[in-house]
C-alpha positions in Angstrom: -9.2 8.0 2.6 -6.9 5.2 1.5 -3.1 5.9 1.6 -0.1 3.9 0.5 3.3 4.2 2.2 6.6 4.5 0.0 9.8 3.9 2.0 12.7 6.0 0.7 16.4 5.8 1.1 17.6 9.3 2.1 20.2 9.6 -0.5 19.9 7.8 -3.9 22.7 6.8 -6.2 22.0 5.6 -9.7 21.0 6.5 -13.3 18.1 8.8 -14.2 17.5 9.1 -17.9 21.1 9.5 -19.3 22.6 11.1 -16.3 24.4 9.4 -13.4 23.3 10.9 -10.1 25.2 10.4 -6.7 23.8 11.4 -3.5 20.3 12.7 -4.5 18.1 13.5 -1.4 14.8 11.9 -2.6 12.9 13.1 0.4 13.9 16.8 -0.2 13.3 16.5 -3.9 9.7 15.5 -3.3 9.3 18.0 -0.6 10.5 20.9 -2.9 8.2 19.8 -5.7 11.1 18.8 -8.1 10.2 15.0 -8.0 6.6 14.6 -9.0 6.6 10.8 -9.7 7.6 7.8 -7.7 8.6 4.8 -9.6 8.4 1.1 -8.5 9.1 -2.2 -10.1 5.7 -3.8 -11.4 5.9 -6.8 -8.9 2.8 -8.6 -7.6 3.3 -6.7 -4.2 3.0 -3.2 -5.9 0.5 -4.2 -8.5 -1.9 -5.4 -5.7 -1.3 -2.3 -3.6 -1.7 0.2 -6.4 -4.1 -1.4 -8.9 -6.3 -4.0 -7.2 -6.8 -2.4 -3.9 -10.5 -1.4 -3.2 -10.8 1.6 -2.8 -7.7 2.5 -4.7 -5.1 4.7 -2.8 -5.8 8.5 -3.1 -2.9 9.6 -0.9 0.8 8.7 -0.7 3.1 8.9 2.3 6.9 9.2 1.9 9.1 8.2 4.8 12.8 7.7 5.1 13.5 4.2 6.1 11.1 2.7 8.7 10.5 5.3 11.4 8.2 4.8 14.4 4.7 5.8 13.4 5.9 6.9 10.0 6.9 10.3 11.1 8.2 12.6 9.9 6.6 12.1 6.5 5.6 13.7 3.3 1.9 13.4 2.2 0.8 13.9 -1.2 -2.3 13.4 -3.4 -2.0 10.7 -6.0 -3.2 12.2 -9.3 -2.3 9.1 -11.5 -0.9 5.6 -11.6 0.5 4.4 -14.8 1.8 1.0 -15.7 4.6 1.1 -18.1 4.5 -2.5 -19.4 7.5 -2.6 -21.6 9.7 -1.4 -18.8 7.8 -3.3 -16.0 7.5 -0.2 -14.0 4.7 1.5 -12.2 4.8 5.4 -12.1 2.7 7.1 -9.3 2.2 10.8 -10.1 1.8 13.1 -7.1 0.8 16.6 -6.3 0.1 18.9 -3.4 3.0 17.7 -1.1 2.9 18.5 2.6 5.3 17.6 5.4 4.0 16.2 8.6 6.0 15.8 11.8 
């Protein structure tokens, strides 16, 4: 089964919708099921990994930084990949999140 790895910063600071968020723990938000989509800029790198790879990825791994052997990590099923053309963003929808250590 094909998987794609998303490297996260532990704490995120920036704008989400109309609210400014400081110190949001992305790993924990995904783990608790509150964050159900991961967003990436629609660069050639991400377009190739998410749209043109054969077979397409069916699993997502989420790790903080670049840990050895990608552990600990969250694993999730990819249930949809959407290209938001006007925003130049890719949205990866996830479900069934499990933590591996």
